[in-house]
C-alpha positions as CSV (number, residue, x, y, z in Angstrom):
1,M,173.7,-23.5,14.7
2,R,170.3,-25.0,14.1
3,K,170.9,-27.4,17.0
4,Y,171.6,-24.6,19.4
5,F,168.7,-22.6,18.2
6,R,166.4,-25.6,18.8
7,I,167.7,-26.1,22.4
8,F,167.3,-22.3,23.0
9,F,163.7,-22.6,21.6
10,L,162.7,-25.5,23.9
11,C,164.2,-23.9,27.0
12,F,162.5,-20.6,26.2
13,F,159.2,-22.4,25.6
14,I,159.2,-24.4,28.8
15,F,160.1,-21.3,30.7
16,A,157.3,-19.5,29.1
17,V,154.8,-22.3,29.8
18,F,155.4,-22.2,33.5
19,S,155.7,-18.5,34.0
20,C,153.1,-17.1,36.1
21,K,152.5,-14.4,33.5
22,S,150.4,-14.9,30.4
23,P,153.2,-16.5,28.2
24,F,151.9,-16.9,24.7
25,E,150.0,-13.9,23.6
26,D,153.1,-11.8,22.8
27,L,155.2,-14.7,21.3
28,S,154.0,-14.3,17.7
29,H,156.7,-16.7,16.4
30,L,155.2,-19.6,18.4
31,S,151.9,-21.3,17.6
32,V,150.7,-22.9,20.8
33,F,147.3,-24.4,21.4
34,R,146.2,-24.3,25.0
35,Y,143.4,-26.5,26.5
36,N,142.4,-27.5,30.0
37,E,141.8,-31.1,31.2
38,D,139.6,-31.1,34.3
39,G,139.9,-34.9,34.5
40,N,143.1,-36.6,35.6
41,I,145.5,-38.1,33.0
42,T,146.5,-41.3,34.6
43,S,149.0,-42.5,31.9
44,L,150.4,-41.5,28.5
45,D,151.0,-45.2,27.5
46,P,148.3,-45.9,24.9
47,I,147.3,-49.2,26.3
48,Y,145.9,-47.4,29.3
49,S,143.9,-45.0,27.1
50,R,140.6,-45.8,29.0
51,N,139.1,-42.4,29.5
52,Q,138.7,-39.3,27.5
53,A,141.6,-37.4,29.3
54,N,144.0,-40.1,28.3
55,I,142.6,-40.5,24.9
56,W,142.9,-36.9,24.0
57,A,146.6,-36.7,25.1
58,T,147.8,-40.0,23.6
59,S,145.9,-39.4,20.3
60,Q,148.5,-36.5,19.8
61,I,151.5,-38.7,20.4
62,F,150.6,-42.0,18.8
63,N,149.2,-43.5,15.5
64,S,147.5,-46.9,14.8
65,L,147.2,-48.9,11.6
66,V,144.0,-47.0,10.6
67,Q,142.0,-44.0,11.9
68,L,138.6,-42.4,11.8
69,D,137.7,-39.3,9.8
70,T,135.1,-36.8,10.9
71,L,132.3,-38.9,9.6
72,L,133.6,-42.1,11.4
73,S,134.8,-43.8,8.2
74,V,137.9,-45.9,8.6
75,V,140.7,-44.3,6.5
76,P,144.5,-44.9,6.2
77,S,147.0,-44.0,8.8
78,I,150.2,-46.0,9.1
79,A,148.6,-48.6,6.9
80,H,148.1,-47.0,3.3
81,S,145.7,-49.8,2.3
82,W,144.3,-53.1,3.5
83,E,142.4,-56.2,2.3
84,I,139.9,-58.5,4.0
85,S,139.7,-62.1,2.9
86,D,136.3,-63.3,1.5
87,D,135.6,-65.2,4.7
88,G,136.3,-62.2,6.8
89,L,138.9,-63.8,8.9
90,M,142.2,-62.5,7.5
91,Y,143.1,-58.7,7.5
92,T,146.2,-57.8,5.6
93,F,147.5,-54.3,5.9
94,Y,150.2,-52.6,3.7
95,L,152.3,-50.2,5.7
96,R,153.8,-46.9,4.6
97,T,157.6,-46.7,4.4
98,D,157.9,-43.0,5.6
99,V,156.6,-43.4,9.3
100,F,159.3,-43.0,12.0
101,F,159.1,-43.0,15.7
102,H,160.0,-39.8,17.5
103,D,163.8,-39.1,18.0
104,D,165.0,-40.5,21.3
105,P,168.3,-41.7,22.9
106,V,167.0,-45.3,22.8
107,F,167.6,-45.3,19.0
108,E,170.9,-45.2,17.2
109,K,172.3,-41.7,17.1
110,G,169.0,-40.6,18.8
111,R,167.2,-40.6,15.5
112,G,163.8,-42.2,15.5
113,R,163.8,-45.4,13.3
114,R,161.2,-46.5,10.7
115,V,158.2,-48.4,11.9
116,T,157.9,-51.9,10.6
117,A,155.2,-54.6,10.7
118,G,157.1,-56.3,13.6
119,D,156.3,-53.3,15.7
120,F,152.6,-54.0,15.4
121,V,153.1,-57.6,16.2
122,Y,154.9,-56.4,19.4
123,S,152.4,-53.7,20.2
124,L,149.2,-55.7,19.9
125,N,150.7,-58.6,21.9
126,R,151.7,-56.1,24.6
127,L,148.0,-55.0,24.7
128,V,146.9,-58.5,25.8
129,D,149.9,-59.1,28.1
130,P,148.2,-60.2,31.4
131,T,150.9,-58.7,33.5
132,L,150.1,-55.2,32.2
133,N,146.4,-55.3,32.9
134,S,145.4,-53.1,30.1
135,P,141.7,-52.1,30.2
136,G,141.8,-52.4,26.4
137,N,142.7,-56.0,26.1
138,W,139.1,-56.8,25.1
139,V,139.8,-55.1,21.8
140,M,141.6,-58.2,20.6
141,N,138.9,-60.7,21.8
142,A,138.0,-61.5,18.1
143,V,141.6,-62.3,17.3
144,D,142.6,-66.0,16.9
145,R,145.3,-67.3,19.2
146,L,148.5,-69.3,18.4
147,P,149.4,-72.5,20.3
148,D,151.7,-70.5,22.6
149,G,148.8,-68.2,23.5
150,S,149.9,-65.1,21.6
151,L,147.8,-63.3,19.1
152,A,147.5,-64.6,15.5
153,V,149.3,-61.5,14.1
154,F,152.1,-61.7,11.6
155,A,154.7,-59.7,9.8
156,P,155.6,-61.6,6.6
157,N,157.9,-58.7,5.8
158,D,158.6,-55.2,7.1
159,T,155.7,-53.6,5.2
160,V,153.0,-56.3,5.4
161,F,151.1,-56.9,8.6
162,Q,148.3,-59.5,9.1
163,I,145.7,-60.3,11.7
164,R,143.7,-63.5,11.7
165,L,140.3,-63.6,13.5
166,S,138.7,-66.7,15.1
167,E,135.4,-65.7,13.5
168,P,134.2,-62.9,11.3
169,F,133.8,-59.6,13.2
170,P,133.0,-56.7,10.9
171,P,133.6,-53.9,13.5
172,M,137.2,-55.0,13.8
173,L,138.5,-52.2,11.6
174,G,136.8,-49.7,13.9
175,L,138.4,-51.2,16.9
176,L,141.9,-50.9,15.4
177,C,141.4,-47.2,15.3
178,M,141.3,-47.1,19.0
179,Q,144.3,-45.7,20.9
180,Y,144.8,-49.0,22.5
181,C,146.1,-50.3,19.2
182,S,148.8,-47.7,18.8
183,V,152.2,-48.7,17.7
184,V,155.0,-48.5,20.2
185,P,158.7,-49.3,20.0
186,R,160.0,-52.2,21.9
187,E,163.3,-50.5,22.6
188,A,161.6,-47.6,24.5
189,V,159.2,-49.9,26.5
190,E,162.1,-52.2,27.6
191,E,164.4,-49.2,28.4
192,Y,161.9,-47.2,30.4
193,G,159.7,-49.9,31.9
194,Q,157.0,-48.5,34.0
195,E,158.2,-45.0,33.3
196,F,157.0,-45.4,29.7
197,R,153.6,-44.0,31.1
198,S,155.4,-40.6,31.6
199,R,158.0,-40.9,28.8
200,P,155.8,-41.9,25.8
201,L,157.4,-42.4,22.4
202,G,155.2,-42.7,19.4
203,T,154.8,-41.6,15.8
204,G,152.1,-38.9,16.2
205,P,152.0,-35.3,15.1
206,F,153.4,-34.2,18.4
207,H,156.1,-35.6,20.7
208,F,156.3,-35.6,24.4
209,Q,158.2,-32.9,26.1
210,Y,157.2,-32.3,29.7
211,W,154.6,-33.5,32.2
212,K,154.1,-32.3,35.8
213,E,151.2,-34.4,36.8
214,G,148.2,-32.3,37.8
215,V,149.9,-29.1,36.7
216,K,151.0,-29.1,33.0
217,L,151.6,-31.3,30.0
218,V,153.6,-30.0,27.0
219,L,153.8,-31.6,23.6
220,L,155.9,-30.2,20.8
221,K,155.5,-30.5,17.1
222,N,156.9,-33.7,15.3
223,P,158.9,-32.1,12.4
224,N,159.0,-35.5,10.7
225,Y,155.4,-36.4,10.8
226,F,154.2,-38.3,7.9
227,E,150.7,-36.8,7.1
228,F,150.2,-33.8,4.8
229,D,147.5,-31.3,4.2
230,G,148.0,-30.8,0.4
231,E,151.5,-29.7,0.1
232,N,151.8,-28.8,3.8
233,R,153.3,-31.2,6.3
234,L,151.2,-31.6,9.3
235,P,150.8,-30.4,12.2
236,Y,150.6,-26.6,11.8
237,L,150.9,-26.0,15.5
238,D,154.3,-25.6,17.3
239,A,153.1,-27.0,20.5
240,I,150.2,-28.0,22.7
241,S,150.0,-26.9,26.4
242,I,147.5,-28.7,28.6
243,S,146.6,-27.4,32.1
244,F,144.7,-29.2,34.8
245,I,142.2,-26.8,36.3
246,I,139.7,-29.0,38.2
247,D,137.1,-26.4,38.9
248,R,135.0,-25.9,35.7
249,Q,134.0,-22.4,36.6
250,T,137.6,-21.3,37.0
251,A,138.5,-22.9,33.6
252,F,135.6,-21.0,32.0
253,L,137.0,-17.8,33.4
254,E,140.5,-18.5,32.1
255,F,138.9,-19.2,28.7
256,V,137.0,-15.8,28.8
257,K,140.3,-14.0,29.8
258,G,142.1,-15.5,26.8
259,N,144.3,-17.9,28.6
260,L,142.8,-21.0,27.1
261,D,142.0,-21.6,23.3
262,I,139.0,-23.8,23.7
263,L,136.2,-24.6,26.1
264,T,135.3,-28.3,25.7
265,R,132.4,-28.7,28.3
266,I,129.4,-27.0,29.3
267,D,128.7,-26.9,33.0
268,A,125.7,-25.8,35.0
269,S,127.7,-23.2,36.8
270,Y,128.2,-21.1,33.5
271,K,125.9,-22.4,30.7
272,D,123.3,-19.6,31.3
273,E,126.1,-17.1,31.2
274,L,127.4,-18.4,27.8
275,L,124.3,-19.7,26.0
276,T,120.8,-18.5,25.3
277,P,117.9,-20.7,26.5
278,T,117.7,-22.1,22.9
279,G,121.5,-23.1,23.0
280,E,122.9,-20.2,20.9
281,L,126.1,-18.4,21.9
282,K,125.0,-15.1,23.7
283,E,125.6,-12.0,21.6
284,K,128.2,-10.4,24.0
285,Y,130.5,-13.3,23.2
286,Q,130.0,-13.7,19.5
287,E,132.6,-11.1,18.5
288,R,135.4,-13.0,20.2
289,F,134.2,-16.7,20.0
290,Y,132.4,-19.2,17.9
291,K,130.6,-22.5,18.7
292,L,131.4,-25.8,17.1
293,T,128.8,-28.6,17.5
294,G,128.2,-32.1,16.3
295,P,126.6,-35.4,17.4
296,F,128.4,-37.1,20.3
297,L,127.8,-40.9,20.6
298,N,126.6,-40.9,24.0
299,T,123.2,-42.1,25.1
300,E,121.8,-41.0,28.4
301,Y,119.3,-43.3,29.9
302,L,117.6,-44.7,32.9
303,G,118.2,-48.5,33.4
304,I,115.7,-50.9,35.0
305,L,117.0,-54.2,36.5
306,M,115.1,-57.0,34.8
307,N,115.6,-60.0,37.1
308,D,115.3,-61.1,40.7
309,E,118.7,-62.6,41.3
310,S,119.8,-59.9,43.7
311,G,116.3,-59.1,45.1
312,R,116.7,-55.6,43.9
313,Q,114.2,-55.6,41.1
314,I,111.3,-53.3,41.6
315,P,108.2,-55.5,41.5
316,A,106.0,-53.1,39.4
317,M,108.9,-52.8,36.9
318,K,108.5,-56.5,36.0
319,Q,105.6,-55.5,33.6
320,A,106.7,-54.1,30.3
321,K,103.6,-51.9,30.3
322,V,104.8,-50.1,33.3
323,R,108.2,-49.6,31.8
324,R,106.6,-48.2,28.6
325,A,104.4,-46.0,30.6
326,I,107.4,-44.3,32.2
327,N,108.9,-43.9,28.8
328,H,105.8,-42.1,27.6
329,G,105.4,-40.1,30.9
330,F,107.7,-37.1,30.5
331,D,108.6,-34.6,27.8
332,R,112.2,-35.1,26.6
333,A,112.1,-32.0,24.4
334,R,111.1,-29.7,27.3
335,M,113.7,-31.4,29.5
336,L,116.5,-30.5,27.1
337,Q,115.2,-27.0,26.5
338,Y,114.9,-26.0,30.1
339,L,117.8,-28.1,31.7
340,R,120.3,-28.2,28.9
341,N,119.7,-25.3,26.8
342,N,118.8,-27.6,23.9
343,I,122.1,-29.4,23.9
344,G,121.4,-32.7,22.7
345,T,118.6,-34.6,20.7
346,P,115.6,-36.1,22.5
347,A,115.9,-39.9,22.5
348,Y,112.8,-40.9,20.6
349,A,114.4,-43.4,18.3
350,G,115.8,-46.1,20.5
351,F,119.1,-46.8,22.2
352,V,121.6,-46.4,19.3
353,P,122.2,-42.7,19.1
354,V,122.2,-40.0,16.3
355,G,125.5,-40.0,14.4
356,M,126.1,-43.7,14.7
357,P,126.2,-45.7,11.4
358,G,123.1,-47.9,11.6
359,F,121.0,-45.3,13.3
360,Y,117.3,-45.4,12.4
361,E,115.2,-42.5,13.2
362,N,111.8,-44.3,12.6
363,T,112.1,-47.2,15.3
364,G,108.7,-46.6,16.9
365,G,110.3,-45.0,20.0
366,F,108.7,-43.2,22.9
367,T,107.2,-39.8,22.4
368,Y,105.6,-37.8,25.2
369,D,102.0,-39.1,25.5
370,P,100.7,-38.9,29.1
371,D,97.3,-40.3,28.1
372,K,98.9,-43.4,26.6
373,A,101.0,-43.8,29.8
374,R,97.9,-43.8,32.0
375,K,96.2,-46.3,29.7
376,L,99.3,-48.6,29.9
377,L,99.3,-48.2,33.7
378,A,95.6,-49.2,33.8
379,E,96.2,-52.2,31.5
380,A,99.1,-53.2,33.9
381,G,96.5,-53.3,36.8
382,F,97.4,-49.9,38.2
383,E,94.4,-47.8,37.1
384,G,94.5,-44.6,39.0
385,V,97.9,-45.9,40.2
386,Q,96.1,-48.0,42.8
387,G,98.6,-50.3,44.4
388,L,101.7,-48.9,42.6
389,P,104.3,-48.2,45.3
390,P,107.0,-45.5,44.9
391,I,109.9,-46.4,42.6
392,E,113.4,-45.3,43.7
393,L,115.9,-44.0,41.2
394,A,119.7,-44.2,42.0
395,T,121.5,-41.2,40.5
396,T,124.4,-38.8,41.1
397,S,124.3,-35.1,42.0
398,Q,125.3,-34.1,38.5
399,Y,122.0,-35.4,37.2
400,L,119.8,-34.3,40.1
401,D,118.1,-31.6,38.1
402,I,117.1,-34.1,35.3
403,S,115.9,-36.7,37.8
404,Q,113.8,-34.1,39.6
405,Y,112.2,-33.0,36.3
406,I,111.3,-36.6,35.6
407,Q,110.0,-37.1,39.1
408,H,107.7,-34.0,38.7
409,E,106.4,-35.2,35.2
410,L,105.8,-38.8,36.3
411,A,103.8,-37.4,39.4
412,R,101.4,-35.9,36.8
413,I,100.4,-39.3,35.7
414,G,100.4,-40.7,39.2
415,I,103.7,-42.5,39.5
416,R,105.7,-41.5,42.7
417,M,109.4,-41.5,42.2
418,Q,112.0,-41.2,44.9
419,I,115.5,-40.0,44.3
420,N,118.6,-41.5,45.9
421,V,121.6,-39.4,45.2
422,M,124.9,-41.1,45.7
423,P,128.6,-40.7,44.7
424,P,129.4,-41.9,41.2
425,A,131.7,-44.7,42.4
426,T,128.9,-46.1,44.6
427,L,126.4,-46.0,41.7
428,R,128.9,-47.7,39.3
429,E,129.5,-50.4,41.9
430,L,125.8,-51.1,42.3
431,M,125.3,-51.2,38.6
432,A,128.2,-53.6,38.2
433,K,127.0,-55.9,40.8
434,G,123.3,-55.9,39.5
435,E,122.0,-54.3,42.7
436,A,120.6,-51.1,41.2
437,G,116.9,-51.6,40.6
438,F,116.3,-48.4,38.8
439,F,119.4,-46.2,37.9
440,R,120.6,-43.3,35.8
441,G,123.3,-44.5,33.3
442,S,125.1,-43.4,30.1
443,W,127.0,-45.2,27.3
444,I,129.7,-43.6,25.2
445,A,130.7,-45.5,22.1
446,D,134.1,-47.0,22.2
447,Y,134.1,-47.7,18.4
448,P,131.8,-46.6,15.5
449,D,129.6,-49.5,15.3
450,A,126.0,-50.0,16.8
451,E,127.0,-53.4,18.1
452,N,128.8,-51.5,20.7
453,Y,125.5,-50.2,22.0
454,L,123.5,-53.4,21.5
455,A,126.1,-55.5,23.4
456,L,124.5,-54.0,26.5
457,F,121.4,-56.2,26.1
458,Y,123.1,-59.4,25.0
459,S,122.4,-62.0,27.9
460,P,126.0,-63.4,28.1
461,N,127.1,-59.9,28.8
462,H,125.3,-59.7,32.2
463,T,127.2,-57.9,34.8
464,P,129.7,-58.5,36.3
465,A,131.0,-60.3,33.2
466,G,130.0,-57.5,30.8
467,P,128.0,-54.3,30.4
468,N,124.5,-55.7,30.5
469,Y,123.7,-53.6,33.6
470,T,119.9,-54.2,33.2
471,R,120.6,-58.0,33.0
472,F,118.1,-58.1,30.1
473,T,117.4,-61.5,28.5
474,N,115.6,-62.1,25.3
475,P,116.4,-65.2,23.2
476,A,115.3,-63.5,19.9
477,F,117.6,-60.5,20.6
478,D,120.5,-62.9,21.4
479,R,119.9,-64.8,18.1
480,L,119.9,-61.5,16.1
481,Y,123.0,-60.2,17.9
482,E,124.9,-63.5,17.2
483,T,123.9,-63.5,13.6
484,S,124.8,-59.8,13.1
485,R,128.4,-60.3,14.3
486,S,129.3,-62.4,11.4
487,V,127.5,-60.4,8.7
488,V,130.1,-58.5,6.6
489,N,127.6,-56.5,4.5
490,D,127.0,-53.3,6.3
491,S,123.4,-52.7,4.8
492,L,122.3,-56.1,6.0
493,R,124.0,-55.8,9.4
494,F,122.1,-52.6,9.9
495,I,118.8,-54.3,9.3
496,Y,119.6,-56.7,12.1
497,Y,120.7,-53.7,14.4
498,H,117.3,-52.1,13.6
499,K,115.4,-55.3,14.6
500,M,117.4,-55.5,17.8
501,D,116.8,-51.9,18.7
502,S,113.0,-52.4,18.1
503,I,113.0,-55.2,20.6
504,I,114.6,-52.9,23.3
505,I,111.9,-50.4,22.6
506,A,109.1,-53.0,22.9
507,E,110.6,-54.6,26.0
508,A,111.8,-51.2,27.5
509,P,114.7,-52.3,29.9
510,V,115.9,-48.8,29.5
511,I,114.4,-45.3,29.3
512,P,116.5,-43.4,26.8
513,L,116.7,-39.7,27.8
514,Y,118.7,-38.0,25.1
515,Y,121.6,-38.4,22.5
516,D,124.3,-36.2,23.4
517,Q,125.9,-33.4,21.5
518,S,129.6,-32.3,21.5
519,M,129.8,-28.5,21.9
520,R,133.1,-26.5,21.7
521,F,133.8,-23.0,21.9
522,L,136.8,-21.4,20.3
523,P,138.3,-17.9,19.7
524,H,138.0,-16.7,16.1
525,Y,141.8,-17.0,15.7
526,V,141.6,-20.8,16.0
527,K,141.1,-22.3,12.6
528,G,140.8,-25.9,11.4
529,M,139.4,-27.4,14.5
530,Q,137.6,-30.7,13.6
531,T,135.4,-33.0,15.6
532,N,133.7,-36.3,15.2
533,P,130.9,-38.2,16.9
534,L,133.4,-39.9,19.3
535,N,134.2,-36.4,20.5
536,H,137.9,-36.9,19.8
537,M,140.3,-33.9,20.1
538,L,141.7,-33.6,16.6
539,L,144.5,-31.1,16.6
540,K,147.0,-31.9,13.8
541,R,145.1,-29.5,11.4
542,V,144.5,-26.7,13.8
543,R,146.0,-23.3,13.1
544,I,146.5,-20.2,15.2
545,E,145.9,-17.1,13.1
546,K,146.2,-14.0,15.2
């Protein structure tokens, strides 16, 4: 009888999801969380979890060895504990015995089998399979290789999994929390082949049910999920329904009408409708909604090309004093207040953002000081800005208002700035080729270690081989970076990070604008929503209480 009830439930749920009428408000026996994704989910295979849209979806379906809590501490997941050898090279994980893959016909009798250490050997080697072109294969760069070219990962038995590194790399645990490192069953990958992207099979709190690309994605509760909240087995929700409304204004209206349970982005088209100038939720919405905020590990900045290989470097920008003058030449606090309703934190401290372990508030960063900016320009030989030609900033339409604000502010100290608006893809291509002399950029953390940000200034990472878009080169910085990578002690490593960030401030290859902030709006009936500085969508503890 239960089998037939379940089939009826699923059929009824799918019918309700795709009905043109508002399906869930009257279905009190279902607990369905509805969110919109205005980006395109390209794959539900975790080895392709490159962008936020893919990460949010796959994080509901899959688990890794370890996971991050809301404070970015690494905590158990499928591995209940682990050990790291004294030399920092061998990681040994001890696996739970109550984790099962989702039920699927690829398994005997259609019941999901238990996860073993061999599944992680298969999954991580699959991540670096060159025929699959995973954008996340770099995650395994620190892992040693065996003579046959495979990863030095081992399964001494079903419940013990080991990883051997080629050299100590303290951020490794954080990397293993990424969706790229999720465990997948060999049976399903081999059975479904390329269709695994649209027939994902994992161990997560929700299992795949339906996906019509660009229209609707439906995930249902995994009744056998291994995590508990006290005595309650997670998740609390019966289902997740993801829509794909591209226009953000339309998505906002759907949220206000009660057809979505969360608003995850603030757009210029409605921010002043929803927020006061100081960033508070307007009174007319407070009875229905609440605001959830927190640091978001995203540094928005202007980058400066630091060499002449491409012939695109702006001559005046060769002088650090000019670069520092620009940093002192505009008011970041006013910029956030008037253009972003105080969403974010002015970037006074350096390139490593608020919320990142290793962040130092007192790094001697750039505060607004137009007199100091004029003095620096004079010292650089441009007193009264004589002989300083206009500088051109490459940006996108999304950041035109910020660019125009900086243009106006710099004009007050005598620096003329021209703005070249281009499509995002064009700007990314110029940055990757080292052909953007002065450009707007942003860097969102992949994993919770400041090394992820400082890698943008390590000289071997010059584009196109790496993310050093400014092509910054500094031998002292490189030595500190290389030393820090093998320091296991967090406190000591953070000291190295502080020194590196101080060099970035002194040399000024970038102009940090602000550290971002995650901001979510939810109806009062949504309880238990969590966030972390990586802006993950954490839904396994969410409850609907209407």
